[in-house]
N, C-alpha and C positions, 0 to 999 in steps of 0.2 A: 064290595067296593074296592077299587084299586087304590093302592097307596102311592099317591103322586107326590113328587117333590114340590117345593114352593115355586121353583122355576117353571115346572110343567104347568102348574095351576095359573101362574101369572101369564104365560103365553096362551093358555086356553081362555082365561077370563078377559085378557087384554091383548088379543092377537095383533101383531104388527103386520103392516103391509098387506092388508086384505083388499082385494079388488082385482082389476085387470088393467094392464097398461094398453093404451091405444097405440096402434102401430108398433108393436113390440119388435125387438130385434130377434128374440127367441121366444118360442111358445111351445108348450107340451101339455097333454092331458094323459094321465095314467090312472090306473085303477078302474073300478067299475062300481057305480053307485048301487047297482042291484046286488053286489057282493058285500056292500057295507062301507067301502072307502073309495073316494075318487079325489083327484087333485089336478087343478089346472095351474100352471106356473107360467108367468110372463116376465121378461126382463128387457131392459133398455140399457145400452152401453153409452158411455160418454165419449168425448173426442179422443181420449187416451186409451180407449178399448177396455175400460173398467166398467163393472156393473154399477150403473148410477142409480137405477131404480129396479125393484123387483116386487111383484105382487103375486098373491095366490088366492084361489078359491078352493076350499076343501069341503067335501061332504064326508063326514065321518065322526068319529068319537073325539073325546078330549085329547087323546094322544096324537091323533091325526092332525088336529088343528094346531096343537102345540108344536109338533114336529115341523109342520109347514111354516109356522111363524118363526121358529128358531132357524130354519134353513134360510129364510129370507134375510134375517139379521146376519147370519154367518157369511153369506156370499156377497153382501153389499161391499163394493170397493174392490172386489177381486177381479183379476183378469179372467178371461175364459179358460186359459190353461190352469190357473190356480183353482178355479171353481170345478173344473173337470176332475180334480183330485179329491174332492170332498166325498167322504164315505158316510154310510149310515151311522157309524160309530161317532163321527165328528158331530153329527146332529144330536145324538144322544148325549155327548159330552157337554154341549151347550145347555142341555136341559138337566144335567146332573145324572139322571138315570131315567129309564122307563121300565115299567113292569115287563118281565120277560114275555108275557103273552101279548104285549103291544109293540114289540120290536118291528113288526111288519110296517108300522106307521113311519118309522125312520127309513126303512128300505124304500117305501113309496116315495118319500121325499128325494132320496138319492136317485131313484129311477126317473123322476120328473125332471130333475136338474140335468141328468145325462141326455134325456130326450130333448129338452129345450136347447141345450148346447148343440146337439146334432141338427136340430131345426135351423139354428142360426148359421151353422156351417153348410147348410144345404145337403146334409147327409140324411139317410133314412133313419127313422126312429129305431134305436137299437133294441127296443122291446116289441117291435112289430115285425122286423125283418131279419132277426138274427137266428142263430142255431137253436135257441130255446124253443122256437116254434116248429123246428124240424125234429125235435126230440120226441120221445115216447111220452104221452100224457100219463102221468101217474095219478094225479088228483083230478078226477073228472068233475068234481063239484066246482073247483076254481080254475080248471084248465091249465094246471101247472105241470110242466114237463120234468123229466129226469134231469135234463141239462140245467134248468133253472135251480132245481133243488141242490144239485151238486155245486153249482156256482155259489149259491148263498151259503151253503155249508162250509165250503172252503174259505170264503171271505170272512166268515164269522166263527170259525172253528167249532162248528156244531157237530155233535156226535149222537144225539138222540132225536128220534122222530118228533117228539113233542117240542123240541127246540126249533126244529124246522117250521113247525106249525106257527110258532110265535113270530118267526121272521117273514113268512110268506103265505100263511094261512093254509098251506097244503096239509090235508088231513084234518082240518078244523071243522068240517061240516059233518059228513056222515061217519068219518073215521075209518072207512073200509080200506084206505090206502096206507094206513100207518105202518103196517107190516112191510109193504113194499118200500116205503121211505126208509125204514130202518135197515133193510137189506142193502139199499143203495149206499147208505152211510157206512155200513160195515164193510162193504166191498171197497169203497173209496179210501177209507182210512187204513185198510190192510195193505194197500198199494204203496203207502208212504213208508 
């Protein structure tokens, strides 16, 4: 059993802003229910360009639901530019903490927000048309590339393959890529 904070349990048991906004200004779907977690995020701006309403639908564990709920509370009232600066660590900070093995839930929230903002701006989804998909697939089970692994590792100062698994699930199914992930990390941190 995971050791969740009272804030995580509150957001899980009493999630805020569940649902979908009709005619949203921004919308995004990230994750994959067949892999265990999926999130749809919608938001509406007010006349001053601030996020007036935001809703989510999440398929996933307690951490995924709590992270999504916390994200919606965090970004209400923000401008698009302010919301674009929200990181997965900001979501975790609202919750107090998340178990290391569940950090990927906060990353999913950050990715949904970035994709919804891109949708609002009329830009391509950054998680469908970016370099991550041009990189070499390292984790075949979850389709995660070397570029995404390196990006997440840099953003979160990850140095061990098992930490990467916690943040993006790479290596979390069959485990055959854990050695490749560790080599990527070792090479990346040697360059600094």
